[in-house]
Structures are given as C-alpha cells and as structure tokens.
C-alpha positions in Angstrom: 64.8 148.4 -65.0 67.2 148.9 -62.1 66.2 148.2 -58.5 67.6 149.7 -55.4 69.0 147.6 -52.5 65.8 148.0 -50.4 63.7 146.6 -53.2 66.1 143.7 -53.8 66.2 142.9 -50.1 62.4 143.0 -49.8 62.1 140.6 -52.8 64.7 138.2 -51.3 62.9 138.2 -47.9 59.5 137.6 -49.6 60.9 134.6 -51.5 62.5 133.2 -48.3 59.1 133.4 -46.5 57.5 131.7 -49.5 60.0 128.9 -49.4 59.7 128.6 -45.6 55.9 128.3 -45.8 56.1 125.6 -48.5 58.5 123.7 -46.4 56.3 124.0 -43.3 53.2 122.8 -45.3 55.2 119.8 -46.7 56.4 118.9 -43.2 52.9 119.1 -41.9 51.6 116.8 -44.6 54.4 114.3 -43.9 53.8 114.4 -40.2 50.0 113.8 -40.7 50.6 111.0 -43.1 53.1 109.3 -40.8 50.9 109.6 -37.8 47.9 108.3 -39.7 50.0 105.3 -40.9 51.2 104.6 -37.4 47.6 104.6 -36.1 46.5 102.2 -38.8 49.5 100.0 -38.2 48.7 99.9 -34.5 45.0 99.0 -35.0 45.9 96.3 -37.6 48.6 94.9 -35.3 46.3 94.8 -32.4 43.6 93.1 -34.6 46.2 90.5 -35.7 47.3 89.8 -32.1 43.8 89.2 -30.7 43.4 85.7 -32.2 46.8 84.8 -30.7 45.5 85.8 -27.2 42.3 83.8 -27.5 42.5 80.1 -27.4 41.2 78.0 -30.4 39.0 75.9 -28.1 36.9 79.0 -27.2 36.5 80.0 -30.8 35.5 76.5 -31.9 32.9 76.1 -29.1 31.5 79.5 -29.8 31.5 79.0 -33.6 28.2 77.0 -33.4 26.4 80.0 -31.8 25.5 83.4 -33.1 27.9 86.2 -33.2 26.3 88.1 -30.3 26.8 85.2 -28.0 30.5 85.1 -28.9 30.8 88.6 -27.4 28.5 87.8 -24.5 30.6 84.9 -23.4 33.4 87.3 -22.2 36.1 85.3 -23.9 36.7 87.7 -26.7 37.3 90.9 -24.9 40.2 91.6 -27.3 37.8 92.2 -30.2 36.0 94.8 -28.1 39.3 96.3 -27.1 40.3 96.7 -30.8 37.0 98.4 -31.6 37.4 100.8 -28.7 41.0 101.6 -29.6 40.0 102.2 -33.3 37.2 104.5 -32.2 39.5 106.5 -29.9 42.2 106.8 -32.6 39.5 107.9 -35.2 38.2 110.5 -32.8 41.7 111.8 -32.1 42.5 112.0 -35.8 39.3 113.9 -36.4 40.0 116.3 -33.6 43.6 116.8 -34.9 42.3 117.6 -38.4 39.8 120.0 -37.2 42.3 121.9 -35.0 45.2 121.8 -37.4 43.6 122.2 -40.8 40.3 123.7 -39.9 38.4 121.1 -41.9 35.0 119.8 -40.8 
C-alpha cells in the first residue's frame, strides 16, 4: 500500500511527538527522584549534624530525665529544627506532587 507525502509527513510528526512526550516524562521522573533524594539527604545531614552542635555534657545530664524534659531544657533546639525542616520539606513535596502529577 503506497502512501502519499502528506500521510508520511503526518506519521513522522506523530512519532516525533510521541518520542518528545516520552522524553519529557522521563525527564520529569528523573527531576522528581533527584529532588526527593536531595531533600532526604538534607534532612539526614541536618540530623547527623545536630549531635555535633550539642555538647555531650548536656546530653549526659539530661539522659537521667524523661525525653520531654530534654526538649524543655532548651538545649536541644537542633532536634526541633530537624523536625520542622522535615515537615516543611514533606509538605512541599506533597504540594509539588499534587500540582505536577495531579495525585492526591
């Protein structure tokens, strides 16, 4: 079956659009995965750095008390900061997913 030039051109353009849409989806997936990995690395790095910022003496003195008094003493604000940053990043990732992918 022979095709004319218009049909061949239309078929080529359709295939080009298909390949472009596949490439765009792949780039979006890679972008999302990298941004998620960067957020996780940031939170883990912040979590690892908090014990460095807090002196061992404060942790040893507070170890005999309950966990709530550890946070009430005000000496471990870094742990609260990690929790707040993790919450903000989680909220931003959820908002991004809802806007970008339409998922709920």
